[in-house]
C-alpha positions in Angstrom: 147.5 147.4 280.8 145.2 147.0 283.7 142.3 145.8 281.0 144.8 143.4 279.4 145.5 141.4 282.4 142.0 141.4 283.8 141.0 138.8 282.0 144.4 136.7 282.8 144.5 137.2 286.4 140.4 136.2 286.7 141.2 132.4 284.4 143.6 132.1 287.0 141.9 132.6 289.6 139.2 130.0 288.7 141.7 127.2 287.3 143.3 127.5 291.0 139.8 127.0 292.6 139.5 123.4 290.2 142.6 122.5 290.9 142.5 123.1 295.2 139.2 121.2 294.7 139.8 117.6 296.2 139.5 114.5 293.7 138.8 110.9 293.5 142.1 109.7 293.0 143.5 122.1 262.0 143.3 118.1 262.6 144.2 116.3 260.1 143.5 112.6 260.5 146.0 112.2 257.0 148.8 113.1 258.6 148.3 110.1 261.6 147.9 108.2 258.6 150.9 109.4 257.3 152.9 109.0 260.9 151.9 106.2 261.9 151.2 107.7 265.2 147.4 108.7 267.1 146.2 112.3 267.0 147.2 113.4 269.9 150.9 112.7 269.4 150.5 116.1 267.6 147.8 117.5 269.4 147.1 118.9 273.0 144.3 118.0 274.8 141.7 118.0 271.5 142.1 118.6 268.1 142.6 121.2 266.3 145.1 122.5 268.9 148.8 121.7 268.3 151.5 120.7 271.2 155.4 120.5 270.6 156.0 117.4 268.3 153.0 118.9 266.1 154.3 122.2 265.9 157.4 120.9 264.5 155.8 118.4 262.0 153.7 121.8 260.9 157.4 123.8 260.4 159.2 120.8 258.7 156.2 121.3 255.8 154.5 118.3 256.7 157.6 116.1 254.9 157.9 113.9 258.2 156.6 110.5 257.5 156.5 106.9 259.7 154.9 105.4 256.1 156.2 103.5 252.9 157.8 105.3 250.4 158.3 105.7 246.9 162.2 106.5 246.8 164.1 106.8 243.5 166.1 109.7 242.0 164.6 112.8 243.1 161.8 111.1 244.2 160.5 110.7 247.4 156.2 110.3 247.8 154.0 108.3 250.0 152.9 104.6 248.7 149.7 106.3 249.4 148.0 109.4 249.0 146.7 111.3 252.7 143.5 111.8 252.3 141.3 113.6 255.2 137.7 114.1 255.5 136.6 117.1 257.8 132.5 117.4 259.0 131.3 120.1 261.5 127.6 119.6 262.8 127.0 122.7 265.0 123.2 123.2 266.6 122.9 127.2 267.4 120.2 129.0 269.0 120.4 132.2 271.1 118.3 134.0 273.5 115.9 136.1 271.3 117.0 139.3 273.3 116.6 140.7 270.1 114.5 138.9 267.6 114.2 140.1 263.7 111.2 139.9 263.3 107.6 138.9 265.2 108.0 135.8 264.0 111.3 134.0 264.7 113.3 132.7 262.3 117.5 131.1 262.2 119.3 130.4 265.7 116.4 132.6 267.2 114.5 129.6 267.4 117.5 127.5 266.6 119.3 126.0 264.2 120.7 122.8 263.1 123.6 123.0 260.9 124.0 119.8 259.9 127.2 120.3 257.8 127.9 123.6 259.2 131.5 122.3 257.3 132.1 119.6 255.3 136.0 119.4 254.0 137.9 117.1 251.8 142.2 117.5 252.7 144.8 116.4 250.4 147.8 117.1 252.8 151.0 115.6 253.4 155.0 114.9 252.0 155.1 116.1 248.4 159.4 115.0 248.9 162.0 114.7 251.0 162.1 119.0 251.6 158.2 119.6 250.0 154.7 119.5 251.4 151.3 120.8 251.3 147.9 120.9 252.0 144.8 121.4 249.8 141.2 121.6 251.2 138.0 120.9 248.3 137.5 120.1 245.5 138.0 123.7 244.0 141.2 124.2 246.2 139.9 126.4 248.2 143.0 127.1 249.7 145.7 126.0 249.1 149.3 125.7 250.2 153.3 124.5 248.9 155.9 124.1 251.4 159.5 124.2 250.6 161.3 123.6 253.6 165.3 122.6 254.9 167.1 121.7 258.1 169.8 123.8 258.8 171.6 123.0 262.2 167.5 121.8 263.9 166.2 125.5 261.8 163.8 124.5 259.6 163.7 127.4 257.3 160.5 127.5 255.1 159.3 129.2 251.7 155.2 129.3 251.2 153.3 129.9 248.1 149.2 129.9 249.5 145.9 131.1 248.6 142.8 130.5 251.2 139.4 132.0 251.1 138.9 131.9 254.6 142.2 131.8 256.6 143.9 135.0 256.5 147.8 134.9 255.4 148.5 133.1 259.0 147.3 130.0 256.7 151.2 129.8 255.1 152.8 129.1 258.5 151.0 129.3 262.2 151.7 126.4 264.5 150.3 128.0 267.6 146.4 127.6 269.2 145.7 131.7 270.0 143.8 132.1 267.3 145.8 133.8 265.0 145.3 131.1 262.2 142.2 130.7 262.4 141.7 127.2 262.5 143.9 126.2 265.3 141.5 127.6 268.3 140.5 126.6 271.1 136.6 127.3 271.0 134.0 127.5 268.4 132.4 130.5 269.4 136.3 132.4 268.2 135.3 136.1 267.7 134.0 135.5 271.3 137.1 134.3 272.8 140.4 134.8 270.3 140.7 138.7 270.0 142.4 138.2 266.9 139.3 136.3 265.4 136.9 139.9 266.7 139.3 141.7 264.7 139.7 139.6 261.2 142.7 138.0 261.0 141.4 136.0 258.6 139.6 136.2 255.5 140.5 135.9 251.5 144.7 135.7 250.8 147.0 135.2 248.4 151.0 135.6 248.7 154.6 134.1 249.7 155.5 133.9 253.2 159.4 132.7 254.7 160.0 131.0 257.7 161.9 129.7 260.5 161.5 127.8 262.9 162.7 125.6 265.7 162.7 124.5 269.6 163.0 127.9 270.8 161.6 130.5 268.2 159.8 130.9 265.2 159.5 133.8 263.1 157.8 134.4 259.6 157.8 137.3 257.1 155.2 137.6 254.5 154.0 139.4 251.3 150.1 139.1 250.3 147.0 140.2 249.2 143.6 140.5 250.9 142.1 138.5 247.8 142.1 134.5 245.7 141.5 134.1 242.5 143.8 135.6 240.4 144.5 139.0 242.4 146.0 141.6 240.0 149.0 142.7 242.5 151.8 142.9 240.9 153.8 143.4 243.9 152.2 146.3 245.9 151.2 143.8 248.6 151.1 144.4 252.3 153.5 142.2 254.8 152.5 139.7 257.5 154.8 139.2 260.4 155.1 136.7 263.1 157.9 136.8 266.2 157.7 134.4 268.4 160.1 133.0 271.5 159.7 129.1 273.0 160.9 128.5 276.5 160.4 125.6 278.7 159.0 127.7 281.9 158.5 125.5 285.2 157.6 122.7 283.7 155.5 124.6 281.2 156.2 124.5 277.3 155.2 128.4 276.8 155.6 130.8 273.9 155.7 134.6 274.0 155.5 136.5 270.7 153.9 139.1 268.7 152.1 139.1 264.7 150.7 142.0 263.0 150.0 143.3 259.2 151.6 146.6 257.9 151.3 148.2 254.6 148.9 148.5 251.7 147.7 146.4 248.9 146.7 147.7 245.3 144.4 145.5 242.8 140.8 145.9 240.7 140.0 142.1 242.3 140.5 142.6 245.8 138.2 139.5 247.4 135.0 141.1 248.3 136.5 144.4 249.5 134.8 147.6 248.1 131.8 148.5 246.0 133.9 148.4 242.7 135.4 145.3 243.1 136.5 144.2 239.4 136.4 147.7 238.1 138.4 150.5 239.8 142.2 149.9 240.9 141.8 149.8 245.4 144.4 150.7 247.7 143.3 148.4 250.8 145.2 149.3 253.9 146.2 146.7 256.2 147.3 147.6 259.7 147.2 145.7 262.9 149.6 144.8 265.9 149.1 142.5 268.5 150.4 140.6 271.2 150.1 136.8 272.8 151.2 134.3 274.5 150.1 130.5 275.5 151.6 127.6 278.2 150.7 124.1 278.1 151.5 121.6 280.9 150.1 119.5 283.7 148.9 120.1 286.8 147.7 117.8 289.9 147.7 115.2 286.7 145.6 116.9 284.8 146.5 119.1 281.5 145.6 122.7 281.5 146.5 124.9 278.7 146.2 129.0 279.2 146.3 132.3 276.5 146.0 135.8 276.3 146.0 138.2 273.4 146.0 141.7 272.7 145.2 143.0 269.6 145.6 147.0 268.5 143.8 147.7 264.2 144.1 150.5 263.2 142.2 152.0 260.0 142.3 148.6 258.2 140.0 148.1 255.3 140.8 144.1 256.2 138.4 144.6 258.9 136.4 147.8 258.2 137.3 149.3 262.1 139.1 150.6 264.4 139.5 149.2 267.5 140.7 146.3 268.9 140.6 144.2 272.9 142.4 141.7 275.3 141.2 138.3 275.6 142.1 135.2 277.6 141.0 131.8 278.2 142.5 128.3 280.0 140.7 124.8 279.2 141.6 122.4 282.4 141.8 118.5 280.8 140.2 116.4 283.8 141.1 113.0 282.1 142.1 112.6 279.0 139.0 112.7 277.1 136.6 115.5 279.0 137.9 119.1 280.1 135.9 122.2 280.9 137.0 125.8 279.8 136.5 129.8 279.9 137.2 132.9 278.7 136.8 135.9 278.7 137.1 139.1 275.9 136.7 142.8 275.5 136.5 144.2 272.1 136.3 148.1 271.7 135.1 149.6 268.3 136.6 152.9 267.7 134.7 153.2 264.4 132.3 155.8 265.6 131.9 159.1 267.4 131.7 157.4 270.7 134.1 153.9 271.7 131.7 151.0 272.1 133.0 148.1 274.4 131.5 144.6 274.3 132.3 142.1 276.8 132.3 138.1 276.4 132.4 135.3 278.8 132.5 131.8 277.2 132.6 128.9 279.4 132.1 125.3 277.2 133.3 121.5 278.0 134.9 119.4 275.4 134.7 115.8 274.9 136.8 113.3 273.0 134.4 110.6 272.4 137.5 109.5 270.0 140.4 110.6 269.6 139.6 112.6 266.1 136.0 112.5 267.2 134.9 115.6 270.0 131.3 116.9 271.3 131.8 120.6 272.7 128.8 122.1 274.0 129.5 126.3 274.2 127.9 129.4 276.3 128.6 132.8 275.7 127.1 136.1 277.5 127.5 139.8 276.8 128.1 142.6 278.7 129.2 146.6 278.9 128.0 147.8 275.4 126.8 144.2 274.2 124.4 143.8 277.0 121.8 143.7 274.8 123.0 141.3 272.4 121.9 137.5 272.4 123.3 134.9 274.1 124.6 131.9 272.6 124.8 128.3 272.9 126.7 126.3 270.0 126.8 122.7 270.5 129.3 121.6 268.4 130.1 117.8 266.7 133.9 118.0 264.8 135.0 114.8 263.4 137.6 113.9 261.4 138.4 111.1 259.3 
């Protein structure tokens, strides 16, 4: 428990120091078009992190609309198809402690990743109680959300598939990294222990969920594969439960999440040397707890997060281990903020435990609400002290 709270204390002390110093004085733009609202109506500090309104829109299955609708008996469609583009440019370099060859290459020399990512999205309202989101011309990630409102509680069913985001792609409204796109830092494995322990990857399945302003819960059946997985109902489970109270004026969340069970299939994605030829049994055992809080301090916005994950022997991560992470983001102005994160990961897959600690600092600058520039720096210690420190400069654009 002491290890779990150590990074939280470090971040809290650092933020108190910043606040006490004297001072002068997953975004998808198709949703902004559908709602006729600015990006930061749904996002906290910067895209892609969600605020309470953004979480409510997501739990509503992307069906709320302020734009013109084409309506008839059993029909309710936006007048215009909601299309968006996401573009990421990156420059990455390393300190070259461990150059792969005498002639450095890749990030050892400094690598311009133009683009690092480019995706076309179609997402939004398909009917009064049906929403959808699809990425890429080949629909590498897609879902349909069937949702109803029962006394202020949104209840939904989501069939989904994804090439990279894991079963949380179906419905995960929080920013702690359980859902890969909704995270604070580009250095995801160094700042979210859920991302370090592989809470992502290929997934196909069904999820049911319920949520309101006070709670969120989901339960899913899924397999670690995409592209017509032959699993039948030999599927693993995913689960998430969270309480979302208001604490001292902060919008807070305290939750648990994880995977359980086994999947049996022949075409289990990229897992196993015998992919496509023999029946495999893929174990998915993991458990995590997390928390986040969003609010204002001294006229500035502040988000803090903490997370702990334990992975049993799992074929999804290929490693037994776990650890903790904590981070804070202080929005000095509406456009500029500072970031700090600490994580500690323990690899228990070998004969001896190996502990890698990572400290990450960063800045974000919202050039516009839909365009962000973020430099980040990560340094390693513990058993990871020999790893190259990483520098990334990210330009994120959503149109």
